[in-house]
KOLZA-890195 format. One record per residue: x, y, z of N, C-alpha, C in turn. Coordinates in pm, whole numbers, plus 50000, padded with zeros to 5 digits. Layout:
XYZXYZXYZ...
end
This chain:
731860408067866732970417167830733750411967711733910398667711734620392267601733850393867472732500392867480731660394567361731760408767308731830418467397731940432467355733260435067283734330428967334735640430567268735620424367129734940412767116734870406066985734090414666886733010421066934732200429566846732990441766799733730447766891734560459366853735620455366752736190443366770737210438366676736630436466536735420431066528734770428866400734460442166331734040452166409733760465266350735000471666292736140468366347737400473766293737840466066168737550453066163738010444666053737150446365928735810447465948734890447565834735150458965734735360471565777735630482165679736870479265596737900474365660739120471165586738870460065485738010450465526737700439265436736950444165312735960453265337735190458265224736040466865131736900475065193737790483365110738690474665025739230464465086740120455265013739370448064903738130444064935737340436864836736990445764718736660458564746736330467764637737510470164546738690471164602739880473564521740150461764429739750450064466740060438264387738950434864287737780442264293736720439364198737180442864056736950434263958737360437163820736510448463761737140456563675736420467563610735350462063517734150467363527733040462663445733180468463305733300459763204733460464163065732090467863007732060478962932730810483662872730860481162722729720476862667729660473162527728540480562455728730481862326727680486562236727680477562115726940481462012726830472761894727120480661767727660473561670727930479061537727090471461436726480478861345725710472861236726210478961106726620470461013727130475360884726090472460778725690482660706724620481060609725060483360467724230478460375724490479860232723170482660165723060494460101721820498160033722030497459883721180490059815721180489759669719960497159621720150509659581719040518059538718790515859390717730508459357717400504959220718630499759146719150488359188720360483059127720180480558979721220483858903721180481458760722600479858709722710474158592724030472458530724930463658613726160468458636727150460658709726730457858852726050467458915725630465459053724540454959063723660454758966722590444858967723180430958950724110429558856724720416458833725580412158952726080421959026726930418659140726170411259249724900414559267724100408059370722800402459314722790398659185721540394859121720900382459184721690373459243721120361459302720840362959450721190374359509721070375859653719640378159699718780382859609717410385459650716700372459683717110361359618716470348459642717240340259743718550340259730719370331959817720260340559906720400336260029721260343260125722670338160107723350343360004724640337559965725790347359972725570359160028726630369160030727050372560171728320376360182728920379560311729760392260296730030398560410730980409560409732230405060485733360409560439734630406960506735100420160565735330420160696735540432660770736820432260850737530443560850738670445760941738460459161011738660458961146738400470861227739550472961324739980485561335741010489561432740370497061546740900495061670740430503261781741290515861791741000524361890741690537261900743170535861935743590523761976745000521262006745740515061888745050514061773745660508361655745720493261655744910487061741744900472361750743750466761669744000455661601742950449161523741980442061616740720446061612739700439061690738910429461601738980431761471738440422461372739400422561255739810410761214740820409761109740320400560999739690406760898739200399060785738120389060821737280392260918736230383060960735050383560862734520371660830733410370660735732090370560811731180379560772729910381160842728780380160739727740372760775726640370460683725810383060663725310384960538724420396160505722980391260506722080399960555720660396860557719900407660481718850403360411718070412660329716760415960399716550429160426715310433760487714680444160394713810439460304713120448560214714040456560125715100450460077716040457559990717200463760063717160463660197718270468960276719080457260329720340456560290721220445660331722010449860453722010441260554722630445060680723270432760744724340435060821724970424260896724260422761031724550411761097724080410461235724820420861320724270423561438724920433161526726220427361580727270435561573728600431361618728890438361750729100430661856729360436561988730810441461996730970453962038732300459862055732320467662186733510468962243733660477162363733410491862328732940499062427732730513462408734070520062375734080528462271735320535162231735270539562086736430543562034736550548461897737200537861809736730537061683737220526661592737350532261451738020524261366738120527361223737830514761143736940516161045736700505360950737750506560840738640496860830739770498060737739680488360620738720479060626738610469360519737180464360512736590464060394735210459660382734910456060238734610443560214734200439460080733170428560089732370427159984731290417459976731730405859887731530393759937731880381759860730650373159845730630365259737729520356059718729850342559781728970332659760729140319659825730410312559783730900315759663732130309359615733380317259650733210328559720734370336359763734800347159667734030349159559734390359659464733970373359518734850383159508734540396759554733610403259452732460408359499731480414459410731410429559425731570434459548731530448859574732660452359669733180464659658734280468659746734260483659768734700487759887734850501859919736330505459902736630515059817738040518559793738680525559910739970523459924740750530160028741220543859980741470552660073741990565760042743290564559962743440572959860744610573559772744730561559679743700552859675743720541959578743240547259443743500539959333743110544959200741620547959186740760541159262739320543259248738730551859359739560557359444739060565259557738300577659511738650582859393738010595159347736530593359317736070580959302734680578359265733710579259382734220579459504733350580159622733670592759701732720596959782732930608959864733740606059989733610594060042734270590760169734940577160159736160576460103736870563660098737300559360237737680546460250738170541260377739540547260409739880547860539739140542960655738010552260696736970546360759735860553860814735900553060966735840564261031735870564561178734460563861234734300556961347733000556361414733220553861562732200556561641732270554361785731210544661832731530537261936730590527761996730200533062134728890534162159728380538762288727660527462360727600528762490727010518362573725550515962535725260503062511723900498362486723230505362367724040510362273723490516662154724010509662029723250510661920723650504761793724180515661701725410514361659726030523661565725950517661425725400525461330725270520561192726330527161105727030519061030728070523860938727690519360798727690528760705727290525560567728270531660469729410525560444730370531160350729920529860205730520537460120730210537059977731020526159909730350518459820731050507459754730910508659603731800501959535731800501259389731730486759346731120484359231731080470759178732460466559131732810454159160734090448459115733780439558996734280443258880734010435458759735270427758722736190434558656737470428258623738630435458690738310444258780739350452158845740050443958952741370444758960742100437659066741950444759199742240438059310742140444459442742970457159452744090457659380744960469459388744240482159343743250480659256742530492459209741750499259320741420491559425740670496959538741570500159656742840498059642743780500759750743850488859843742800486659919742680474960004741200473760037740510464559978739070464559962738260465660091737070471860080736140473460192734740475760138733680471060211732320472660161731330477760262730230482360210729060486460288728320496960210727350502660256726340511860208726580520760087725550528160060725520538659960726320534859838725820525159765726520520459645726590531659542727760534959501727960545459403727880539459263726890543759187726770538859050727840545258964728430537458878729470542658790729080540658644729680548658561729420548258418730760546958347730860537358258732080535358181731870540358038732830547557986732790550957845734200550057789734300550357657735580548057590735910560157503737160564457512737570576657443739000575157394739270581457281740630581757226740850595557165742060600557177742420613657122743420611657010743200618456900744100617056785744520630756733745610630856660746090643156598745390644756463744610655456452743830657756331744700664956227745530657056164746480662556066746120657055928745700665555835745290660755703746430654155625747670656755663748800650655593748910635855627748510632455751748620618655795747410610755748747670599955677746600591255628746320580655733745320572255709744990561355800746190551955813746340544955930745430545356043745590558156126744550561156203744560573156287745670572256390746360583356412747450583556509746930588656641746790579556738746340583556871747460590556946747070598857043748050606057122747600606757268748540609757355748190611457496747620625457517746850627257626746230640057655745700639857798745190651057841744550652257971743050654057949742250646258021740800647258013740250651558148739430661958148738740666258270737240664658248736590657558339735140655458332734500663758442733530672058405732890681258499731380679158494730770678658612729310678458623728910690258711728670701958647728340714158720729280715858839728730718658957729540719959078729500707159160728930696359102728700684259180729900675059185730630674059073731710664259067732650667858954733940665758975734940668658872736160659958896736770654958789737990647158803738780647758672740100647258684740990647558569741610633758547741740629758421742290616858385743460618758288744410609758295745510609758197745190599558089745050604157966744720595357855745990590257788746030577457762747140571357690746840571457540747860569657455747630569757310746980556757260745880553157323745100541157288743620544557313742750535057294741360536657336741300534757487740900545157557740900545157702739510542257757739460533657860738210531457932738190540758054737190549558061737080559458167735860556258254736060556358385734980553758479734660566658555733400570958546732960582958615731720579758697731290589358778730080587358857728850588158768727920579158791726690578658713725610587058782724480588858711723350595458772723140609858727723900614458626723750628158578723340627958431722630638158390722150638858252723230643858158724010653858202725000660158116726390658858176727380657058089728790656358129729580665558038730390674058100731270682958024732660676758018733160674457896734480668457875735420679057817736570680657882737570690257836738870682657809739320682757684740540675657645741630686057621742780684157687743880693757678745190686657649746020693157570747360688157540748240700257510749420700457569750320711857550750630713857403750510726357359750770729557220749540729157132748390725357189747150724457112746050732157185745070736357110743940743157171743050733057242742510736557358741620727457430740360724557349739840712557366738580708557302737570706157413736400712457401735360711157503734110705357439733570694857502732360688357452731400686357568730130688457542729110685357641728270673857586728290662657656727610650557609726610645757713725590638957665724610633157755725110619657806724460614857911724780601657966724580590957859723490591957783723210581857681724280581757572724790593457537725840594057435727110587157483727440588757610728630582057665728430566857670727200562657705726930548257714727000541357579726800548657471726850542757338728270539657292729270544957361730650542257321731040528057360732040522857292732540509357319734000508857276734720497957309736120496957264736250497657112735240492657041735280493056895734680505756837733940513056920733320525456875733500536256981734760540457003735030550257110734650564357067734610573157165734470587357138735820592457089735870597356967737120601956907737200617156912738270622056970738490636556982739720640156901739540648956804740660653156721741270666256767742580666556775743310678856807743880684256676743350695456628743780700656497745270704056494745920699456390747330702856368747360713056256747230725456292747180736256194748330745956217748570754056116749570764556127748890776556194748830776256327748100786456401748880799456410748160810456397748720823756420748030829656543748710838956608748160844856729748190859956720747040866156744746930880656752746530884256894747340892756958747080896857096746730911757097745560915057150745110928857162744950932157309745620942957354745490947557492745690962757493744750970057433744910984657421744720991857554745341003857562745231012257681744241023457660744341034157739743371045157731743281051657593744401052557522744391059557394743651051657286743861038457281743301030357173742131021557218742001019457347740931010857394739571017457387738561009657354737201014857345736321006957440736031012857556735101006757651734451017657734733301014457789732541024457866731581017257959731171024558063730171019458157728901027658141727751021558158726481028758158725741025358287725011035258342724371033858472722901037658465722051028958518720621031958519720291043358615721061044758722720791055558816721221069158762722111069158663722531081458595722341079258446721101078558400720791073558266721301082058151721581094758174722001103458065723471107358074724191101758168725601104958182726471094758111727591099658057728531090957986729731088058076730181075458071731351071258148732361064558054732851072657958733831067457862735201065657924735551074058019736831072658092736521067258231736371054458240735971048158366736921036458392737481035658511738521025558535738011011158550736681009558552736150996158574735320991358456735480978658426734630971658331733740962858418732480966958436731700961158544730250958358504729620949958587728180947558581727740945858726727020955758778726670955958920725180957758939724690952359048723340955259094723450957359244723230969759288723400973259429722090978859483721660973459598720430978359659720640992459714719611001059712719751014759764719831014859916720521024959968720611026360113719311031960170718571039160090717281044360134716311043560017715031044560047714011042559945713981053659840714561065259869714531076159773715691075859675716541065859688717671064459595717411052659504717531054859375717291044159280718361033259291717961020959268718951010159267720051013159166721281010459204722391012259111722540999659028722371001158900722510989958806723410994558693724510987358670725450991458566725700980158467726070984058348726510974958242727760981058180728500973058106729720978258041729800973457897730460981557815730610978457673732090978557637732460970057544733840969757496733840965957348734730972357272734850969257130736320967957095736660957157026738040954356989738280958356843739470963156815739850966756678740310954156605739410948456527739730936156454740310938656316740670951156287741260954156156742640947656140743280944356254744580937856248744460922956216743240917756219743030903756185742830902456035743640894455966743490892955820742060888855783741560894355672740200891355629740030876655594741100870255552741020856055513741230846755632741390852355750741680844055868740450835955910740710823955957739680815456016739960814456165739050819856245739270819956390739080805956447740110800956512740050787856577739750788956726740250799556787740060801356930740220816056963739360821057053739470834857100739250834957250740200840657321740160840757467740290855157516739330859357598739400872757656739730871357804740700879057849741100878757989740770892158053739970891458160739620903358237740330902458371740940913458412741720913658536740970921358644741040916058764740470923258877741380934858915740780945858953741560957658990742390954759114743540961359126744470958959236743810960159373742860969559386742280971659518741410959959561741100950659469740300939059504741120926359511742430927559497743310915859499744120915959627744180904759697744960903559819746180894659793747170896059881748380888159865748250874259925747370872560024747300859960097746160851160047746110848959917745060840359861745430825759885744520818359943744740804259967744680796859834745690789059802745770782659672745380767959674744670763659778744180749959783743250747659664743610738659569742790736959448741380732359477741150726259595739800721759628738880733459659739450745459687738640757059718738460766259598739300764559497739240773359381737910771959309737380783059264736160783359185734980777459257735000777759389733870772459465733380783359559732120782859603731210771759585730420772059455730700781359365729900782159244730730778459122730100770459036730740767158910729650765758805729820771458690728880768658582729620769558451729170761758356729810761658225729260773158142730100778558053729710790357977728640787557872728320774757850727300771557750725960767957812725860768857945724610765458013724130777758090722860780958080722310792158156722220788158302722980794158389723010790058530721960797658612720730793358608719650800758672719840801958822720470791658885720570791659030721860797859081722750802658992724030807959036724160822658999724880830559080725180844359039726070844058916725690851158813726400849858687726240862658606727280865858528727220876858431727250870658292726960878858192726920873758055727520884057960728220879057859728750887457751727870885257629727280896257578726400895457461726970903757347726750899057226727260906257109726390918557083727050929957065726350942557033726100942956883724870946356844724510945656702724210959456641724450970156716724280983656660725450992456704725801002556626726981010856656726801018956785727941022456846727951031056965729291038156972729311049457041730541057257056730941057757203732241056757228732751055657364732361067557450732391079557394732131091557473730731097357450729861089157394728471093457374727471083557434727861071257449726931060957494726481063457637725201062057662724611063357795723591052157813722971051757931721951041557955720781043057858720371055457835719221057657745719621056257598720921056957569721391055757430722171042757408721951032957491722731020557479722331012857353723301006257290723030998857166722280985857192721770979857087721060967257095722060955657105721600944757165722430932657177721610920657133722300909357116721640896757083722100885957180721200876757212721550865657301722170853957226722250854857095722810843857016724290841757051724610829557089725990825757125726560834057240725700838957328726190846357443727040837357533727910843457611728860836057695728670840357841728520830457929728280833258071729580833158151729600841458255730750842258345730260839258486730630828058545730170824858681730920832858785730280835158897730940841759010731910831859074733120836259099734130827659160734750834659278734970827059384735570832659505736720823759551737680829859617738720822659687738590826059836738870816359922738950819360064740280826060091740260837460158741520844660180742360838160289741760834960402742510829160512741680818260577742360807860626741650797060692740940801860817741520811760885740960816461011739800826160992739580830660869738490840260846737710835960724736850826160743736120820160630735200830160562734820840860632733920850560572734650860960488735950860660492736750870360416737050864360280736400869160174736570863260043737130873559947737930868959855738490877759753738380870759619738270877959511738140871659380739490866659331739500858159228740770854459167741380866459097742620865259057743330876558997742780880058859742310870058785741820872758650740710862958615740000866258508738930857758457739240854958310739420842358274739730838458137738450832958074738020839157966736710836257906736880832257761736280821157723736300816657584735220824157507735640832857416734700840857338734790837357190735170825157159735350820957020734080823056939732950818756994731690819956919731320834556894731560843056993731250857256976732110863556867733400860556869734310866356769733980861356629733640848556618733280843056487732040850056432731060852656518729860859856474730190874056432731070880456509731440894356478732150895256343732980885256316733730885556192732810884056070731740876456088730860873755975729670883455967729210888556084727990896656085728240911256119729480915356132729760929256168730130930556314731130939256339731690939956474731340953056541730580951956650730270963556732730620961256878731330950456906731790948057041730860939257123731070939557256730330931057349729820939557465728730934957523728190941257643728250931357758728740936257873728760928357996727570932658082726730922958119725570926058203725290913958293724480916058396724120905158485723010896758423723040883858452721980875158404720670878458475720750880658606719570884058684719800897658750719370908058684719690921458729718840925958848717850917958885717000921758999717610917759133718730910359130719360905959255720710912959272721090916259397722400922659419723550913359379724390918059289725570910459245726670920359210727880915059199729050923859184730080917359093730160922058970731210917758877731970930358836733180931758884733950943958856735380940358818735740943758695737100941458644737710955058607738990954758568739660966958526739340969758378739230982358342738990986258203740310990858140740240995158015741451000057947741891013658000741091019658090741451032358152742051030458290742271017958330742811015058464744331015758462744891015658579746331014958599746611003958700747730996558680748750997358575748300990458446749080991558338748700985858208748460970758209749080963658302748920949058304747460945058330746640954458380745250951458412744290953958297744760959458187743870962258075743290949258019742040949457976741460937457914742300932757796742390919357783743250913557679742450903657596742650904057466742000894657374743080887357294743050874057299743990865757223743200857857119743570859556993742860852956883743820843356812743470830656813744230820456739743510818256606744260819156497743620817856366744550811156267743950806556158744720800656047744460808755921745370807155826745250813855697745210803555587744490806155481744450796555369745830794955308746090782955256747400780355195747470786855058
end
């Protein structure tokens, strides 16, 4: 009986013991691994010299700082050795607890402690050169390896402040340095050349664009490498913009002693503004689907290609013509700049246009001097035979020439953040037609024709004509010119 009581007592004690023991067991921590890599894709120039001895000797390290999701430093400037595996540089696996982290500092140093490569921090002077500046967020999962490969830049003579707070790893961004100076092109001023400040914008199609502030000295400019052509736009208030398209090789040939020199003409400029209405304006639309009809009084200046709703209806394809009265321009005038502004009709303009500059003119961008085969685009061509506003039709349309034609890329703005599919055009299109006007002045003026570059694809370019309302929407031409002394 005593044994039975003891057994019952033990059965009562054991569950409590196990429950108590389970409550006191420490929580099992789960870990994963982090691997930080560095890829040198055909290193050359500064990047090659940055790690030129690393292929033979294991002499480089990365210095890393990492924050956890609570803002606590789990690694603070720790130096980790780099290993080379067939051209891919990688650190040893770093064990971290499962969770979310941020890489906030990363740079590569050589055996003597000199910084050779660095990843720029957000808002630092060099952050614009990479797509994803630090900090970089990443997660660690149980028993898995997370690879982080930030973009780095070569450190030559730049101080750490140029990178914000240095960091290194993957996808080395090749950079190109060139030298440029802007001067006032004034024949009254003799040598030495008088440099001036200006704004420089470098554009590579829709791939990359950045604006720089130029000082009145020879400026060293760093841009992303790897492109064949670079479009340079120099602007200064009170002067006409200067646009140049240069090759990569042409930029590389510049030096502090032989910079790219851009002159801003200091001339006695005159301005002629033409914006005629229905009475004086000469423009018309022609339609392939209505080949013998005239549209001299038409509210749109357009170039459209619209697919038919049924097979028995011909595709609607339209072009437009416009001719400016250049009799008001003095015969002795030398055209320096000509800008035509086309306005979108009110029914296509919304009030809630998002003005985020990162969305403007995207996703399509093309320069007016390059044929944009892959982008929806219209073109302005010089008309080389006479035409009448109330007689011109598709079958009677005048001849044109492709010489010095000017392209107009399709541009969209996102209307609202909540409706990404709702797009509206910008309010106006400003087009540099200097070359067209110069040809017209010398070879005879019959106006311009607006047409699509690729008329076999559905596209929509529709602006207001001189027959539209209100008057502010009429096409406008501004001509900057000089007169002989």
